[in-house]
C-alpha positions as CSV (number, residue, x, y, z in Angstrom):
1,M,-121.1,-9.4,54.0
2,R,-122.0,-6.0,55.3
3,I,-124.8,-3.4,54.8
4,L,-123.6,-0.7,52.3
5,H,-126.4,1.9,52.3
6,T,-130.1,2.5,52.7
7,M,-131.8,4.3,49.9
8,I,-134.6,6.8,50.2
9,R,-136.3,8.9,47.5
10,V,-136.4,12.6,48.1
11,G,-138.4,15.5,46.6
12,D,-135.8,18.2,46.9
13,L,-132.3,17.0,46.9
14,E,-130.7,20.3,48.2
15,R,-133.1,20.5,51.0
16,S,-132.4,16.8,52.0
17,I,-128.6,17.2,51.8
18,K,-128.9,20.3,54.0
19,F,-131.0,18.5,56.5
20,Y,-128.7,15.4,56.7
21,T,-125.5,17.5,56.8
22,D,-126.4,20.8,58.7
23,I,-129.0,19.4,61.1
24,L,-127.8,15.8,61.6
25,G,-124.1,16.4,61.2
26,M,-123.4,14.0,58.4
27,Q,-121.0,14.6,55.5
28,L,-121.9,14.6,51.8
29,L,-119.7,11.8,50.6
30,R,-120.4,11.8,46.9
31,R,-122.9,13.0,44.4
32,K,-123.5,12.2,40.8
33,D,-126.1,13.1,38.1
34,Y,-127.4,10.5,35.7
35,P,-128.8,12.6,32.8
36,E,-129.9,9.7,30.7
37,G,-131.8,8.2,33.6
38,K,-133.0,11.6,34.8
39,F,-131.9,11.1,38.4
40,T,-129.2,12.2,40.9
41,L,-127.7,10.2,43.7
42,A,-126.1,11.7,46.8
43,F,-124.6,9.7,49.6
44,V,-124.4,11.0,53.1
45,G,-123.0,9.5,56.3
46,Y,-120.8,9.9,59.4
47,G,-117.7,8.4,57.8
48,S,-116.2,6.6,54.8
49,E,-118.4,4.2,52.9
50,S,-115.6,1.7,53.1
51,E,-116.0,1.7,56.9
52,Q,-119.8,2.1,57.6
53,A,-123.2,2.1,56.1
54,V,-124.5,5.4,54.7
55,I,-127.7,6.8,53.3
56,E,-128.3,7.1,49.6
57,L,-130.6,10.1,48.7
58,T,-132.2,9.5,45.3
59,Y,-133.7,12.4,43.5
60,N,-135.8,11.5,40.4
61,W,-135.8,14.7,38.3
62,G,-139.2,16.3,38.4
63,V,-140.7,14.3,41.3
64,E,-141.4,16.6,44.2
65,K,-143.2,14.2,46.6
66,Y,-143.5,10.5,47.4
67,E,-146.2,8.6,49.3
68,L,-144.2,7.0,52.1
69,G,-146.6,4.1,52.7
70,N,-146.8,2.2,55.9
71,A,-144.0,-0.5,55.5
72,F,-140.9,1.6,56.1
73,G,-140.2,2.2,59.7
74,H,-137.2,4.5,60.5
75,I,-133.5,5.1,60.3
76,A,-131.7,4.7,63.7
77,I,-128.7,6.8,64.8
78,A,-126.8,6.5,68.0
79,V,-126.0,9.8,69.8
80,D,-124.1,10.6,73.0
81,D,-127.0,12.5,74.6
82,V,-130.5,12.2,73.1
83,Y,-131.8,15.2,75.1
84,A,-129.0,17.5,73.8
85,A,-129.3,16.1,70.2
86,C,-133.0,17.0,70.2
87,E,-132.2,20.5,71.4
88,R,-129.5,21.0,68.7
89,I,-131.8,19.6,66.0
90,R,-134.7,21.8,67.1
91,T,-132.4,24.9,67.2
92,A,-131.1,24.2,63.7
93,G,-134.6,24.1,62.4
94,G,-135.3,20.3,62.5
95,K,-138.6,18.8,63.5
96,V,-138.6,16.7,66.7
97,T,-141.7,14.4,66.6
98,R,-141.2,12.5,69.8
99,E,-139.3,14.2,72.6
100,A,-136.3,12.5,74.3
101,G,-137.2,10.1,77.1
102,P,-137.4,6.5,78.0
103,M,-139.2,4.1,75.6
104,K,-142.6,2.9,76.6
105,G,-142.2,-0.1,78.9
106,G,-138.4,0.2,79.0
107,T,-135.4,2.2,80.0
108,T,-133.8,2.9,76.6
109,V,-133.7,6.7,76.0
110,L,-134.8,7.7,72.5
111,A,-136.4,10.4,70.4
112,F,-137.7,10.7,66.9
113,V,-137.1,13.5,64.3
114,E,-138.5,13.8,60.8
115,D,-136.6,14.7,57.6
116,P,-138.0,17.1,55.1
117,D,-139.7,14.3,53.2
118,G,-141.3,12.8,56.3
119,Y,-138.9,9.9,57.0
120,K,-138.6,9.1,60.6
121,I,-135.2,9.1,62.3
122,E,-134.8,7.5,65.7
123,L,-132.2,8.9,68.0
124,L,-130.9,6.3,70.5
125,Q,-128.7,6.9,73.6
126,D,-125.4,5.4,72.8
127,R,-124.4,3.2,75.7
């Protein structure tokens, strides 16, 4: 068994694809409209779905906003340099919500950014 993808609902598919590809550097792997169901799925990631887990962006036609609730935590991404990644994301127009630095009570270097729908993305120093 392996994890295939994590699905999140988005209010503006084009804006979300732009964030995940232009700001986080992922690739749009595939996209398909489902007219009978009135939704579109787009899959983004850093490589082939056959090799690693990806993110499924689900756009339900006509729904512009979701209540995120308090159960979902975040998506974690390993990066070579958390400080540099934050600077690149900020320069590209992304929102850094927790600056790069050691985690509270530990030594792991991390930061948090937020996607256009408010989902949290943790950046972790790749060891």
